[in-house]
C-alpha positions in Angstrom: 80.3 112.9 -166.2 76.6 112.0 -166.9 75.8 110.5 -170.3 72.8 111.6 -172.2 70.4 108.9 -173.6 69.9 108.8 -177.3 67.9 106.5 -179.5 68.7 104.3 -182.5 68.1 107.1 -185.0 67.9 110.9 -184.8 68.0 114.0 -186.9 70.9 116.3 -186.4 72.8 119.3 -188.0 76.3 119.5 -189.5 76.7 123.3 -189.6 80.2 123.4 -190.9 79.1 121.2 -193.8 75.9 123.2 -194.5 73.8 120.2 -193.8 70.7 120.5 -191.6 68.0 118.1 -190.4 70.0 115.1 -191.5 68.8 111.7 -190.5 71.4 109.6 -188.8 71.6 106.0 -187.6 73.3 105.5 -184.2 75.5 102.4 -184.9 77.2 100.9 -181.9 78.6 98.2 -184.2 80.6 100.8 -186.1 83.8 102.3 -184.7 84.0 105.3 -186.9 81.2 107.6 -188.1 80.6 107.8 -191.8 78.8 110.4 -194.0 77.5 110.3 -197.5 79.8 112.2 -199.9 78.9 112.0 -203.6 82.2 113.2 -205.0 85.7 113.4 -203.5 88.5 115.1 -205.4 92.0 115.4 -204.0 93.5 118.6 -205.4 97.1 119.3 -204.3 97.1 119.7 -200.6 93.3 119.9 -200.1 90.2 117.7 -200.5 87.1 119.0 -202.4 84.0 117.1 -201.3 80.5 117.4 -202.8 77.7 116.4 -200.5 74.8 115.8 -202.8 72.1 113.1 -203.0 68.9 112.4 -205.0 68.0 109.8 -202.3 68.7 111.4 -199.0 66.6 114.4 -198.1 68.3 117.7 -197.1 71.5 116.7 -199.0 71.5 119.6 -201.4 74.6 120.2 -203.5 77.0 121.5 -200.9 80.7 121.7 -201.7 83.3 121.9 -198.9 87.1 122.2 -199.2 89.0 120.4 -196.4 92.6 121.6 -195.8 93.1 118.9 -193.2 92.2 115.3 -193.9 93.7 111.8 -193.7 93.2 108.3 -195.0 92.0 105.5 -192.7 91.1 101.8 -193.1 87.5 101.0 -192.3 86.4 97.4 -191.9 82.7 96.7 -192.8 80.4 94.3 -191.0 81.1 91.7 -193.7 84.9 92.0 -193.0 85.8 93.9 -196.2 88.5 96.6 -195.6 88.2 99.9 -197.4 90.6 102.8 -197.4 88.6 106.0 -196.9 89.2 109.7 -196.5 88.6 111.0 -193.0 87.7 114.6 -192.1 87.0 116.6 -188.9 83.8 118.5 -188.6 81.0 119.3 -186.1 77.6 117.8 -185.3 74.8 119.2 -183.1 73.1 116.9 -180.6 70.7 118.3 -177.9 71.6 121.9 -179.1 75.2 121.3 -178.2 78.0 121.3 -180.9 80.5 118.4 -180.7 83.6 117.7 -182.8 83.3 114.6 -184.9 85.6 112.6 -187.2 83.8 111.4 -190.3 84.9 109.0 -193.0 83.6 109.8 -196.5 81.6 107.2 -198.4 79.0 106.9 -201.0 75.8 105.9 -199.1 73.0 106.5 -201.7 72.2 102.8 -201.5 71.9 102.9 -197.7 68.8 104.0 -195.7 70.7 106.6 -193.7 73.2 109.1 -195.1 75.2 109.1 -191.8 76.3 106.5 -189.3 77.3 107.7 -185.9 79.9 105.2 -184.5 81.3 104.3 -181.1 84.3 106.6 -181.4 82.0 109.6 -181.2 79.4 108.1 -178.8 81.9 107.1 -176.0 81.9 109.2 -172.9 78.9 111.2 -174.1 75.9 109.0 -174.8 74.1 105.9 -173.9 72.0 104.3 -176.6 68.4 103.0 -175.9 67.3 101.2 -179.0 63.6 101.6 -178.0 63.9 105.4 -178.6 64.1 107.5 -181.7 64.6 111.3 -182.3 65.5 112.0 -178.7 67.9 114.9 -179.5 65.7 116.3 -182.3 62.5 116.3 -180.2 64.3 117.9 -177.2 65.5 121.0 -179.1 63.9 123.8 -180.9 65.2 123.7 -184.5 65.2 126.8 -186.8 65.5 124.4 -189.8 63.0 121.9 -188.5 60.7 119.7 -190.5 58.0 117.3 -189.3 59.3 113.9 -188.2 58.0 111.0 -190.2 57.8 107.7 -188.5 59.3 104.9 -190.6 
């Protein structure tokens, strides 16, 4: 199977979450992928998540109910362990929809609202840190906005 080359950051869609043109950091140092979630409420047998941010663009107030979810331990780069909710969703790279596991975390203090980790990247992509926006620039987006260089 041939792997596609992606850069160190990109702009992707999470259609099941109602999130489009979301800036993501490709993080080969992280095992799991993480997404910003401003509010998480466990109600009986489901999880109500509000994806909203004053800091991250294109994070309007979207509310999603997850019937399936789990808890997982995530170890940060400084060695701190945190127990987080994990949900299954979909992400679009190069116009193709992939299944993805996402841990939920408040990321308003981070530059990127989403980290894409090794668990998702393996067997699909090779990362070239000299590149940016490879997927976004290769596809025609109906929700597109101009890319701003940082």
